[in-house]
C-alpha positions in Angstrom: 130.1 25.2 -38.3 129.2 23.5 -41.4 131.0 20.9 -42.8 130.9 20.6 -46.2 132.5 18.7 -49.1 132.0 18.3 -52.8 129.3 16.0 -54.3 131.6 14.6 -56.8 131.6 11.1 -57.7 135.5 10.7 -56.9 136.0 11.4 -53.1 138.3 14.8 -52.3 140.5 13.7 -49.7 142.1 17.1 -47.2 144.3 17.2 -45.3 144.8 17.8 -42.1 147.1 17.7 -38.8 146.5 15.3 -36.3 146.8 16.0 -32.5 146.9 12.3 -31.8 147.1 12.7 -27.3 148.3 9.2 -26.5 151.0 8.9 -28.4 152.0 12.3 -27.7 152.7 13.2 -31.2 151.7 15.5 -34.6 151.6 14.1 -37.7 149.7 15.0 -41.5 146.8 13.0 -42.1 144.0 12.5 -45.2 140.9 12.7 -44.7 137.3 12.8 -47.1 134.1 12.3 -45.1 133.0 13.8 -41.4 133.0 10.3 -40.9 136.1 10.1 -41.2 137.0 13.3 -39.4 135.3 12.1 -36.1 136.8 8.3 -36.3 140.6 10.5 -37.0 138.8 12.0 -33.3 137.8 9.4 -32.0 134.5 10.7 -31.5 131.2 11.0 -31.9 130.2 15.1 -31.4 132.9 17.1 -31.7 134.0 21.0 -31.2 135.8 23.9 -33.8 139.0 25.8 -31.3 139.5 28.4 -33.9 142.5 30.2 -34.3 141.4 33.0 -36.9 145.1 34.4 -36.8 146.5 31.8 -38.3 143.0 30.4 -40.1 143.2 27.3 -38.5 140.4 25.3 -36.6 141.0 22.4 -34.1 138.5 20.1 -34.5 138.2 18.2 -30.6 135.7 15.6 -29.4 133.1 17.5 -27.4 132.6 15.0 -24.7 136.2 14.2 -23.7 136.5 15.3 -20.7 133.3 12.5 -19.9 136.1 10.0 -21.6 138.4 10.3 -19.3 140.7 7.2 -18.1 143.8 5.9 -17.1 144.5 5.5 -21.1 143.4 8.9 -22.0 145.5 11.2 -23.7 145.4 15.2 -23.3 146.7 18.4 -24.6 146.5 21.8 -24.0 147.2 25.0 -27.3 148.4 28.1 -26.6 145.5 30.7 -25.5 143.2 28.1 -25.5 142.8 28.0 -20.9 140.9 23.9 -20.7 142.5 20.6 -21.0 141.7 18.7 -24.0 141.0 15.3 -23.4 141.8 13.0 -27.0 142.7 14.1 -30.2 142.2 17.1 -32.2 142.2 17.0 -36.0 143.7 20.6 -37.6 142.2 22.2 -40.4 141.0 25.6 -42.7 137.9 27.0 -43.3 136.9 28.6 -46.2 135.0 32.3 -44.8 133.3 32.9 -47.8 132.2 29.3 -48.7 132.1 27.1 -44.5 133.8 24.5 -46.8 136.0 22.5 -44.8 139.6 22.5 -46.2 143.4 21.8 -46.0 145.2 22.5 -43.0 146.8 26.4 -44.0 150.0 25.7 -42.0 152.3 22.6 -41.4 152.8 20.2 -38.8 155.6 22.6 -36.9 153.5 25.7 -36.5 151.0 23.2 -34.5 153.6 21.9 -32.7 154.1 25.5 -31.6 150.8 25.7 -29.8 150.4 22.6 -28.4 152.0 20.6 -24.9 150.7 17.2 -24.2 149.6 16.3 -20.7 149.5 12.9 -18.9 145.6 12.7 -17.9 146.1 10.7 -14.6 148.5 13.9 -13.2 145.2 16.2 -13.6 143.3 14.2 -12.3 144.3 16.1 -8.7 
């Protein structure tokens, strides 16, 4: 997936929905660069979970499972059968241009997809 932003001199802010696994909350955030996305997620490398029928793409830490410790937060999303360690950032994608766009759904729809977990309970 290509992350594309406008080359205008003014930053273009996009709305995303952050799945904050440590604090177990879901909230709307804004960002304008891939670096800001990585900072929100707390990662260097990310991978994407796609909910095509909703138009939602959730960027997650590709190395999250390698970083597990007693303070890690985790979550699962409906239809995805793997525990995700770390935060997730929900965005939209313009299918024609490949550009990342505002998340097409609200916080409530994401809350319906997510279940938070205590990582230490799942590390048996």
